[in-house]
C-alpha positions in Angstrom: 12.1 -15.6 -8.7 8.3 -15.6 -7.5 6.1 -12.5 -7.8 3.5 -12.5 -5.2 0.5 -10.5 -6.9 -2.3 -9.1 -5.0 -5.0 -6.2 -5.8 -6.8 -4.1 -3.5 -9.6 -1.5 -4.6 -10.1 2.1 -2.6 -12.5 5.0 -3.5 -11.0 8.0 -5.3 -11.2 9.8 -1.9 -9.1 7.1 -0.1 -6.5 6.7 -3.0 -3.8 9.0 -1.5 -4.4 7.7 2.1 -3.7 4.0 1.1 -0.8 4.7 -1.5 0.6 6.6 1.4 0.3 3.9 3.8 1.7 1.2 1.7 4.9 3.7 0.8 5.3 5.2 4.4 4.0 2.1 6.6 3.6 -1.3 5.2 6.4 -1.8 2.5 9.0 -0.6 5.2 7.3 -3.0 7.6 7.9 -5.9 5.3 11.4 -4.5 4.6 12.3 -4.5 8.6 11.0 -8.2 8.6 14.5 -9.3 7.3 12.7 -12.2 5.2 15.4 -14.7 3.6 14.8 -14.5 0.1 12.9 -11.2 0.0 13.8 -9.2 -3.1 11.6 -6.0 -2.9 8.3 -4.8 -3.5 6.4 -2.5 -6.4 3.1 -0.8 -6.0 0.9 -0.2 -9.3 -2.0 2.0 -9.4 -4.9 2.2 -11.9 -7.8 4.7 -12.1 -11.0 3.3 -12.9 -14.3 4.8 -13.3 -15.6 4.3 -9.7 -12.7 3.4 -7.7 -8.6 3.0 -7.8 -7.0 -0.3 -8.3 -3.9 -0.9 -6.5 -1.7 -4.0 -7.4 1.3 -5.1 -5.2 4.0 -7.3 -6.4 6.1 -8.4 -3.6 9.3 -10.5 -5.1 10.9 -13.5 -3.5 13.9 -16.0 -4.3 11.4 -19.0 -4.1 8.0 -20.4 -2.5 10.1 -21.1 0.7 10.8 -17.3 0.9 7.1 -16.6 0.3 6.3 -19.2 3.3 8.6 -17.4 5.5 6.8 -14.1 5.1 3.1 -15.5 5.5 3.3 -19.1 6.5 2.7 -22.7 4.9 -0.8 -21.3 3.9 1.3 -19.0 1.4 -1.9 -17.8 -0.5 -3.1 -15.9 2.6 -3.2 -12.3 2.0 -1.4 -9.8 4.1 -3.6 -6.8 4.9 -2.8 -4.8 8.1 -6.1 -3.4 9.8 -5.0 0.2 8.9 -5.4 -0.8 4.8 -8.7 -2.7 5.5 -9.8 0.6 7.1 -9.4 2.4 3.8 -10.0 -0.4 1.1 -13.2 -0.9 -0.4 -12.4 -4.8 -1.4 -9.5 -6.7 -2.0 -8.4 -10.0 -3.0 -8.9 -12.9 -0.9 -5.7 -14.8 -1.8 -2.3 -13.9 -3.4 -1.5 -15.2 -6.5 2.3 -16.4 -7.1 3.9 -16.4 -10.6 7.3 -17.8 -11.4 9.6 -15.3 -13.3 10.7 -16.8 -16.5 12.2 -14.2 -18.4 13.3 -10.8 -17.8 14.5 -7.9 -20.4 15.7 -5.7 -17.6 
């Protein structure tokens, strides 16, 4: 299994707006694409001194499944325009890690 990992940062004032956008629009949009090998998504939040960091983990069966989501250039980020408006900065590439052990 592959974890697609990406970080975005907002101001403290925009944190709730971004979180709601992810939960109510972006994750449901991804779910609606019916991507073969898509296994789910998670959102992590961390308060920093001057901003809020969000980490998204999107799970796929394999790299070919990731490519079905974003194309051959699978490190390319997927950041809808609505999200770009409330993010102060974000990773320019997504990273991918292979799950090697899971205790759940």
